[in-house]
N, C-alpha and C positions, 0 to 999 in steps of 0.2 A: 420405499420413496425417501424416507429420512436419510438413508445412507448415501443417496446420490449428492446430498449437499456436500458431504465431506469428498465425495468422488470429484466434484466439481473443483474444490479447493486443491485437491491432489494434482490435479491437471496443471495448476499453476506453474509448477516448477518441474515437470515431468516433460518439457518440451526441448529436449536436448538438440533436435534437428528440425529444421524445416519450419517455414511459416507460409501458408498460402495467402493470397490476396483476398481481402475480405470487403464487405460493403459497409454501410454505415460511416462513410467518410464525412469529415466536418462539412456543415452545411455552407452554402455558397452565401456570401455577403458582398456588399457593394466594395469594389476594389478601393483601397486607400493609397493615396499617392503622396501625402503630406510629409512634413518633417517627422523623424523619429528620436528617440533618446538613445545615448551611448549605454554600453553595457553597465557601467558603474552606476548610472543613474538607475537604470531598469532594476538592478540587484537591490540598490537602496530603497526603491519604492515597493519592491516585493517585500523586503524584510520588514519595512514600516508596518505592514499590515500583519505579518505573521508574529512579530514581536509582541503584539498586544495580546495575542493568544497564548497565555502561559498554561492554562488547563481547559480541557473541555470535557464536558459530559453531553452526550446526545444519545436519543432513543429514537426508534422508528420501526420500520419494516424492510424486509428484503423479498425480492423474487428472483428465482433462478430458473433459467431455460438451459437444461443440461443436455449434452449429447455424450453417451458413454461410447466406449471403444468399438462398438457394433454399430454405430449410428442411431441408436435408439434415442428419442427425444423424450425428456421428462420435464415436468414444472413441479416446483415445489416452492413453498413460501413460509413466512414465519416473522418473528419479531427480532430486533436486533439492539444491541447496547454497545456504545462506543465510548471509550475513555482515552484521553491524551493528556501527557505532560512533557514538559521541556526535558532535554538530556535523554532523548530516545525512549520516553516512558509511553506505553501504548497498550490498550487492551480491546479486544473485540469478541463479543458473545453474539453467537448465533442460536436462536431456540426454535422450536416447534411445538406447539400446543403444550406448553410449559415445560418442556423437555430441552436441556441443555444438549446441543450438538456439537458445539465448536467453542474453543477457547484459545485465543492466540494473544501474545503479548511479550513485553520486555519491561524490566525495571530500571533500565539504563545499562546494566552490565551483563545480565543473564537474560535469555529469551526462553519462551515455552510455547508448545503447541500440542493441544489435547483434543483428540477426537473420541467422542463418547459412542453413542449408539451404532452397531455395526463395525466400530474401530477398537474401542478399548485400548488405547496406546497414547502415551504422552511422550514427547521429545523435548529435551532440555539442552541447553548449551550456553556458551559464552558469545557475547556479540563481538568481541575482538577476533578478528581473523574469520568470522564466520560467512564472509562473502566469498572466501577462497575455497571453501568446502565443496564437494561434489553436491550437485542439486538433489541426486537421488538419495542423499543422507537423510532428508526430511522432505515430508510431502509439500509443506508450504513455508515459504521464508517469510517470518514476521516483518523483516526489514522491508520486504517488497509492500506489505499491506500498509506499512507506516508511510512509504513514500507516496502512495496513492493519495493521502490526506492532502498533499500538496501544502504542508505547513512547516516543513523543514527549512531551516534558515540557510540561506546561500552564503558562502564564505565572501567577505568583502575584499579579502586579500587575493586578488585575481591572479598573482603570479606564483602562489604556493598553494599546496593542496591539489585537488582535482582540477584539471584543465576545463575552464568554462568558457564556451564560444557562444556567440549570439548572432543570429540573422534574422531578418523581418521579412514576413511573408505578407505582402501587400493584398493577396486575394482574401486571406482569412483576417487580416488586420490584427496579428498576433506577433509577438517577439517570441522566437524558438531558441531556447536555451538548451544546450548539450553539455553533458558531464562527462568527461573521459579521464581514465587513469590508466596506470602501467597494467598491462596483462598480467594478473596475479601468478599464472602458470608458466608463460613462456617468457616473460619478462623482456621481450624484445620489440615490444609495441604498445601504443596506447589504445584502449578500446572504450567505446561510449556505452556507458551503462545505463543512462537515463537521459530522456528529452522532455522538457516541460515547455507548454506553450502558455503564454500570458497575454490576456487581453491587452491592447494598446491604450485603452482608456482607463482602466481600473488596475492594471498590473495584478489582477488576480489569475490563479491557474485554471485554464479550461481544458487541457488535455496532458495526461502524463502518459509516457511510453517507457517501459522497462525492457532492455536489451540484454541478450546474452553476450558471450565474448565474440560471437560470429556477426553480431548486430542484428541477429532475428528479434522479432518483438515477441517477448514472453507474455506480456501483459499490456494492455491498453485500456486507460480509464479517461472517460468524459465527465468532466466536472461542472455542475451547473447549478443554478439557483441559490447562489451565494447569499447568505444572511448575516447580519451582525450577531455576536454572541451576546445574548441578553437583549434588553430593551434599548440600549443605547445605540443609536444609528450611527454614532462615531467610533464604535467600537470595531475591533478587528472582525473580519468576515470570513466564514468558511463555508465551503459548498455544502447544499443540502441534498443534492442527488448525485450519486457516484455510479456510473454505467460502465461496468467492467466486463472486457471482452478477452477470452483466451483465443487468439486468431487460429491456431492450428485446429482445434476441436469445433470451434464455433459456439462453445458454451458461454453463457452470459449470466452475470450476477448484478442486480440493480439494487442499491441500498438507498433508501430514501428516510432521511432523517426529519421527524416532525417536531421534535423538541431539542432545541440546541441552546446550551448556557455554558458559562464558565464553571459552574459547579451546581450539584444538587445536594443541598445541605452541606456535608464535609466531604463529599464524593465529587472528584477524585482527590484521595490523599495518598500518603506514602503506603497505606495498607491497601490501596486499591490496586497497586502493581506488585503487591507480594504474592509469590507463588512458592508452594511447598510440594515437590514431587511426590512425597510420601502421603500427601493428602489430596491428591489429584483425582481419587475415585476410579482409577483404571487399573487394569490387570498387569500392564507392562509400561515401565518407564525407560525409554532409551537416552543415555547421556552421549551426546556428540562429541563431548571432550575426552571421552574414553579412547584409547587406541583402536580398540575393537569397534568402537560405536556400538557396543552390546548393551543389554539390560543392566540397570543398575543393580549390583549385588545386594541381595536381602540376607538379613541376618536369620 
């Protein structure tokens, strides 16, 4: 059963084609027909919350309802630890009865992914240019997991960088922001990689959709139960519950954070985001920066 946690995460990026329609659509609420804010104000209000969260230490639990390639349904749960820092620093641990199952993260320039029981493999590489690699090169993209947190700052220069558009959904009472950039392979079109829904009243993220180059949803996450970091009610807020769905397979992962604070002692620190492939504790380490994407040579 432990292996199926990794199997679920493996499916997050092995969705090269097709997405069937699924249930669990956003709950209907009373339609809002009043005034709304322009894009620059929405971005500013969203960033205002995110900028207050420079570091994050959170612990809680997870539950996974998994569907394997043969349609078999499996349930597994355990405890989780989440770390976050600015400049793309991130780390997520999933455990089962004291055993480490999964370690994913980045130090701002390099990323890693480690699968332990039943996998015994680590993937490492550089964040620069990572998004243009083939999805099959690595089971789970750490940048996808980072985006699910809804804490990434939105560029305030709306005419440079990714193309950001906004439309308002009166039925759900949310601002819907889309992020598009030039297709990294074909170079002849723009593609939407991400869509974020922000609550009109709080400007906090409630849904995150990650898309492939064809616009198919690779991952969908519902964020809820936002709480302030620490005891200060005026502090920045982060979601406490992350309900993640892989549409094609129907597999789900629910992450519930019960303890959320800026730091626990000195964690996270620079050392929290340090990773050594040689000390990963697995039999195979694959460096995606190598031309062959093969195992790192050993002496």
